[in-house]
N, C-alpha and C positions, 0 to 999 in steps of 0.2 A: 414496513419494509425491513428486511433482515439481510445483512451482509453474509453471504454464504462462503465465498472463497476470494482470495487475493492471489494472483499469479504474478510473480516477479521474475523477469528475464534478466540474468546478470552474469558477468564474469568478474571484473574488478570494480565496475561501477554498475549502477542500476540502468539497464538499457531500455527496459519497457515495463509497463505495469498494466494489468487487466483486473477487473473486478466482476464478480458474479453475485447478484442479489436476488432475493425472492420478494415479489411485490405482495400487496395486501390480499390478492386473489390466489396466492400460491404459485404464481407463474414465475419461472426462473428467467433472468435477463443477464446477458453478458455485455459488458461495456468496455471498450478498448479493443485492442491494446493501444497505448500511447507510447511512442518511442521507437527505437530501432529494432533490428533483427539479430543483433549479436547475442552471444551467451546462450544459456540454457534456462528453461522454465523451471521455476520453483513455486509450487502451489502451497499454499497455506492459508554545490554540493549536495550534492547528494551522492556521497560515496557509499553511504550505508543507510539502512532503514531497519528499524527494530519494531516489531509488533509484539505486544504483551496482551494476551487474552484475559478475559474476566476470570479464567481458571488458573491464571499464573503461567501459562505456557509462553515461552519466549522464542521468537523467530528473528534471526539476524541475517540480513542480505547485504552483499557488498563487503568492502573492507573498512573497518573502523580505524581511523588514524589517530595518533597520539595528540595531534593539535586540532582535531575536529571540534567544532562548537556543538555541545550537546544540549538538547532541550527535550522536555516531555510535555504532553498535554493530557493530564489525568482528567477523566470524567467520573466524578464521584456520583453525580446524578445525571440521568439522561442516557443517550446513546449516540453513536455515530450513525447519521442518516444517509450519508453519501460522501463520495470522494471526487476530487477533480485533479487534473494534472496538466502541466505544460511540458511539451517534449518536442524534439526534432529527432536526431539520431540517438540522443540520450535523454533521460528524464531530468528536467531542470528544476521542477517544483512539484510538490504534492500538497494538497490541502484537503480539508474535510468539512462537512457540514454536520453540526451537532443539533440534536433534538432534545429539548428539556424533558 
């Protein structure tokens, strides 16, 4: 399974998130969106979300605040195998599944 695209809908916060992945048979699947309908789609607290690709490309969504708690989850070995989210009108939580 390969993550193909992440779509983030946002204005000042992350309003919704959608993922597109390709399964082992080459079939594309869209999952989501989770969250609300405000904002604009960007394809590529939770007041902000940053993705850094294996090629070093950096994508920042939402507004990063001076007092935000920052964390990262580096994967030196393995890969991200899937995502999950909790949302109502806004995204409250995002997690991921890692494969060794």
